N, C-alpha and C positions, 0 to 999 in steps of 0.2 A: 273423372278424370279426364278430363278431354281427350280424345287422340291425338290432335296434336303438340298437345306438354307430351306423352309419352315417346311418338315420336322423335322432338327436339331431346328427351334426356335419351332415346339408343343412341341418337347422334354421338349427341358430347361421350356417351360410353364410349361407340366406337370408334371415334376421335383421338379417344384417352390411353388407348388399347394401340391404336395404329404408336401413339408416340413413341409409350415403352416402347411396343416390337422393336421400333426400328434404332430404336439409340441400343437395344439392345441389337442388335443386328452389328451398328455399328462396332460397335464392344468387341461380337466373337470376331471382326474382322480384324481389330489388334492385333486381340491373343492371336489369330491365326496367322499373322504375321509377326510376329516377336516367334513363335512356335517353329517355322519357318525361316526365322535364321538362325534358329537354332540353340534358344531361349524359351525353354517346355515352362523351363519352371516361373517366371514373368507372364511368362500364356494363361499359365494357370492361373498365376497371383490376380489378375486383370480380366479374367472371364469370370471371377468370380462373384464381382458383381447384375451379371446377369441373370442369377438367379434371383433376386429380390422383385427385377421387371419385367422377369415371368408371372411372377406371383401373381403381382397388380394387373396385368393382363388380362392372369387367366380370370381372377375379381370384377373388372370391370366389363368384360364377356358374359361372368356369373349374372351379374346387374341389366345385362344387354337384354343373353336371354330371357330374363325376368320380367322386367319390361315389358318385350315383347308377348311376352301369353298373356299377362293383364291387361293389355291392351286391346288384346282378343274379347276377353269378357265381353 
C-alpha cells in the first residue's frame, strides 16, 4: 500500500478518535454540571455514555498506531 493511503487512513482514524473524545468531554461536562447542582445520581447516569466512546477512541488509536507502523516498512 502506498504511503499516502496509510497517511489518509491514519488521519481518518485520528479524526474519528478526536470526534469520540470531544463527545466524551461534552458528556463529562454535563455530568459535572449535574453533580455540582446536587444531583450526583443523575451525573453518574449521564456519565455512563462515556465508556463506549472511550473504548472506541482507544481502538481507533490502536488502528492508527498499527497503520503507522505498517507504513514504516
